[in-house]
NUGUDREN-203563 format. One record per residue: residue in one letter; residue number from 0; x, y negated, z of N, C-alpha, C, CB in turn. Coordinates in steps of 0.001 Angstrom, whole numbers, plus 500000, padded with zeros to 6 digits. Glycine has a CB too. Example, Ala and Ser with C-alpha at 12.3 -4.5 7.8 and 13.67 -1.06 7.14 Angstrom:
2
[A,0,[513190,505690,507800],[512300,504500,507800],[513200,503300,507800],[511308,504473,509046]]
[S,1,[512850,502250,507080],[513670,501060,507140],[512900,499970,507870],[514084,500598,505725]]
end
This chain:
92
[M,0,[500849,501173,500000],[500000,500000,500000],[500896,498761,500000],[499033,500004,501226]]
[S,1,[500707,497868,499070],[501566,496698,498975],[501021,495557,499822],[501708,496256,497521]]
[Q,2,[501921,494667,500173],[501549,493497,500968],[500802,492496,500094],[502801,492838,501599]]
[S,3,[499823,491823,500659],[499163,490741,499960],[500118,489562,499920],[497816,490359,500641]]
[P,4,[500224,488922,498777],[501114,487773,498719],[500580,486635,499584],[501291,487306,497270]]
[T,5,[501452,486031,500323],[501135,484847,501109],[502211,483817,500802],[501057,485168,502654]]
[P,6,[501948,482548,501065],[503005,481559,500832],[504289,481895,501595],[502518,480170,501233]]
[L,7,[504156,482382,502823],[505353,482720,503598],[506086,483891,502959],[504983,483055,505057]]
[R,8,[505364,484950,502612],[506006,486115,501994],[506659,485710,500672],[504975,487256,501762]]
[D,9,[505952,484933,499862],[506512,484492,498582],[507802,483695,498799],[505484,483639,497810]]
[S,10,[507785,482809,499792],[508977,481986,500028],[510123,482827,500595],[508646,480828,500990]]
[L,11,[509809,483830,501407],[510853,484728,501909],[511459,485551,500774],[510285,485660,502992]]
[E,12,[510620,486011,499868],[511131,486769,498717],[511998,485882,497828],[509965,487364,497897]]
[N,13,[511579,484643,497626],[512380,483706,496852],[513721,483440,497543],[511614,482390,496646]]
[L,14,[513691,483268,498851],[514924,483054,499600],[515842,484268,499475],[514615,482767,501080]]
[R,15,[515276,485456,499571],[516071,486680,499402],[516755,486682,498038],[515180,487938,499555]]
[D,16,[516023,486307,497004],[516580,486296,495653],[517665,485236,495504],[515475,486056,494628]]
[R,17,[517409,484036,496024],[518424,482968,495942],[519680,483352,496727],[517851,481628,496480]]
[A,18,[519496,483968,497886],[520646,484375,498703],[521494,485411,497975],[520174,484938,500054]]
[A,19,[520836,486312,497251],[521571,487343,496511],[522421,486742,495391],[520597,488366,495928]]
[E,20,[522016,485589,494889],[522751,484917,493817],[523842,483982,494332],[521792,484138,492954]]
[T,21,[523880,483739,495617],[524791,482763,496204],[526157,483388,496463],[524210,482202,497507]]
[Q,22,[527195,482660,496103],[528568,483106,496307],[529318,482069,497160],[529287,483327,494938]]
[P,23,[529196,482173,498496],[529895,481199,499343],[531406,481352,499236],[529460,481352,500803]]
[K,24,[532109,480249,499464],[533564,480260,499364],[534238,480610,500683],[534055,478919,498887]]
[S,25,[533736,480088,501778],[534399,480318,503065],[533918,481617,503707],[534148,479137,504015]]
[E,26,[534772,482186,504520],[534399,483412,505237],[533251,483151,506201],[535605,483979,505999]]
[Q,27,[533254,481990,506835],[532184,481651,507762],[530844,481569,507027],[532491,480321,508472]]
[A,28,[530832,480925,505878],[529595,480820,505101],[529151,482194,504612],[529786,479866,503906]]
[K,29,[530094,483055,504266],[529746,484420,503854],[529059,485166,504993],[531004,485188,503399]]
[Q,30,[529549,484982,506212],[528932,485654,507367],[527551,485088,507667],[529828,485519,508606]]
[V,31,[527425,483769,507582],[526114,483133,507793],[525121,483658,506759],[526224,481576,507703]]
[L,32,[525557,483761,505514],[524682,484261,504455],[524297,485720,504711],[525368,484125,503083]]
[A,33,[525248,486537,505112],[524956,487951,505388],[523941,488080,506523],[526252,488714,505746]]
[D,34,[524104,487290,507564],[523150,487311,508681],[521765,486845,508238],[523655,486428,509833]]
[L,35,[521744,485810,507421],[520488,485280,506901],[519779,486337,506044],[520742,483996,506076]]
[Q,36,[520536,486974,505168],[519962,488015,504314],[519400,489167,505143],[521016,488539,503335]]
[A,37,[520118,489564,506172],[519656,490663,507022],[518345,490300,507724],[520732,491023,508063]]
[G,38,[518252,489084,508226],[517034,488646,508904],[515841,488570,507976],[517255,487309,509542]]
[V,39,[516064,488044,506778],[514983,487943,505795],[514539,489341,505369],[515435,487115,504560]]
[Q,40,[515501,490215,505093],[515158,491560,504657],[514415,492325,505745],[516412,492318,504251]]
[A,41,[514840,492173,506982],[514163,492856,508083],[512720,492372,508219],[514923,492634,509401]]
[T,42,[512507,491090,508009],[511161,490537,508092],[510287,491054,506957],[511211,489012,508064]]
[L,43,[510839,491096,505755],[510074,491565,504605],[509821,493072,504637],[510795,491202,503333]]
[A,44,[510660,493815,505334],[510579,495277,505324],[509568,495856,506298],[511913,495846,505625]]
[R,45,[508885,495049,507037],[507926,495548,508029],[506573,495779,507368],[507788,494554,509215]]
[P,46,[506320,496997,506920],[505068,497269,506215],[503863,497224,507151],[505138,498626,505532]]
[G,47,[502795,496681,506638],[501537,496674,507374],[501459,495676,508505],[501289,498006,507912]]
[E,48,[502479,494880,508695],[502465,493883,509767],[502633,492510,509146],[503585,494159,510820]]
[P,49,[501933,491536,509647],[502104,490190,509093],[503515,489675,509355],[501067,489222,509693]]
[E,50,[504158,489238,508289],[505541,488783,508433],[505660,487571,509340],[506123,488460,507079]]
[A,51,[504594,486793,509483],[504655,485611,510343],[505009,485999,511774],[503320,484856,510315]]
[R,52,[504514,487138,512190],[504779,487608,513550],[506272,487843,513792],[504003,488893,513819]]
[H,53,[506982,488186,512738],[508398,488497,512852],[509289,487359,512343],[508705,489768,512092]]
[A,54,[508722,486490,511530],[509513,485420,510922],[509864,484315,511899],[508770,484836,509757]]
[H,55,[509150,484222,513024],[509441,483134,513959],[510891,483182,514434],[508495,483200,515162]]
[G,56,[511492,484347,514490],[512893,484476,514896],[513873,483981,513846],[513197,485905,515217]]
[L,57,[513384,483694,512651],[514254,483193,511588],[514447,481681,511638],[513693,483581,510249]]
[R,58,[513565,480974,512345],[513601,479504,512308],[514985,478949,512658],[512561,478932,513273]]
[E,59,[515538,479355,513769],[516838,478814,514195],[517962,479185,513219],[517184,479324,515600]]
[P,60,[518091,480458,512826],[519148,480784,511856],[518968,480053,510527],[519178,482285,511608]]
[L,61,[517734,479891,510084],[517498,479158,508839],[517928,477709,508982],[516018,479232,508437]]
[T,62,[517503,477087,510059],[517831,475682,510285],[519338,475466,510371],[517161,475182,511558]]
[S,63,[520013,476314,511129],[521459,476130,511290],[522236,476496,510026],[521962,476966,512457]]
[S,64,[521678,477336,509172],[522400,477728,507959],[522434,476615,506918],[521769,478966,507357]]
[I,65,[521524,475681,506996],[521479,474604,506006],[522815,473858,505956],[520333,473623,506328]]
[A,66,[523410,473601,507086],[524674,472861,507124],[525793,473590,506374],[525095,472623,508570]]
[H,67,[525740,474899,506335],[526783,475673,505653],[526644,475635,504137],[526753,477109,506124]]
[F,68,[525440,475362,503648],[525190,475505,502220],[524766,474229,501508],[524157,476526,502016]]
[E,69,[524489,473151,502236],[523892,471977,501607],[524782,471311,500560],[523542,470981,502657]]
[D,70,[526098,471401,500701],[526974,470724,499744],[527148,471486,498435],[528319,470497,500366]]
[E,71,[527095,472809,498475],[527429,473591,497287],[526317,474496,496769],[528610,474417,497574]]
[H,72,[525260,474677,497538],[524226,475636,497140],[522831,475026,497330],[524358,476948,497958]]
[A,73,[522534,474044,496498],[521279,473294,496626],[520042,474187,496462],[521239,472174,495594]]
[E,74,[520081,475149,495555],[518915,476016,495348],[518647,476880,496582],[519124,476912,494112]]
[L,75,[519695,477334,497236],[519525,478122,498452],[518937,477255,499560],[520871,478731,498900]]
[V,76,[519438,476048,499703],[518925,475137,500732],[517455,474816,500468],[519762,473831,500775]]
[L,77,[517093,474607,499221],[515694,474351,498886],[514826,475547,499272],[515544,474041,497382]]
[A,78,[515291,476756,498988],[514536,477966,499351],[514397,478088,500869],[515227,479227,498780]]
[I,79,[515440,477736,501600],[515383,477760,503070],[514350,476754,503559],[516779,477449,503689]]
[Q,80,[514368,475556,502987],[513427,474520,503412],[511984,474910,503133],[513744,473210,502718]]
[V,81,[511728,475616,502045],[510369,476064,501733],[509903,477070,502789],[510307,476696,500309]]
[V,82,[510777,477995,503177],[510419,478950,504240],[510128,478194,505530],[511558,479992,504465]]
[L,83,[510986,477242,505890],[510763,476462,507108],[509437,475704,507047],[511918,475480,507328]]
[D,84,[509120,475147,505888],[507837,474455,505718],[506669,475416,505907],[507759,473799,504330]]
[N,85,[506790,476620,505367],[505720,477610,505509],[505593,478077,506960],[505980,478814,504588]]
[L,86,[506702,478198,507671],[506635,478536,509101],[505929,477426,509871],[508055,478770,509679]]
[S,87,[506242,476187,509544],[505580,475059,510202],[504085,475039,509911],[506211,473743,509758]]
[A,88,[503736,475376,508682],[502325,475357,508288],[501481,476366,509063],[502204,475631,506808]]
[I,89,[502116,477432,509545],[501367,478421,510318],[501637,478299,511818],[501715,479824,509843]]
[G,90,[502270,477193,512191],[502459,476904,513614],[503662,477549,514255],[501273,477318,514349]]
[L,91,[504629,477971,513461],[505840,478587,514035],[507030,477670,513887],[506139,479936,513367]]
end
């Protein structure tokens, strides 16, 4: 049974895709990206449960990751901001 698309799920999937295309230069940024990818994937992988319930734990890592990517990875930062906006829209 597939998940119904929601703005949050769509934005998380977009973020997952943008993160997969991102090639950070510094080791620190690579680790931040790996942690971000793991959190997004774990949230998306929970079948039958609303991702909003699990996505609230992503807010802080998403927010702090922006500083690592804002200068060189604008598309990734935009995808992060869309997820943050969707979390805000549902009260998280």
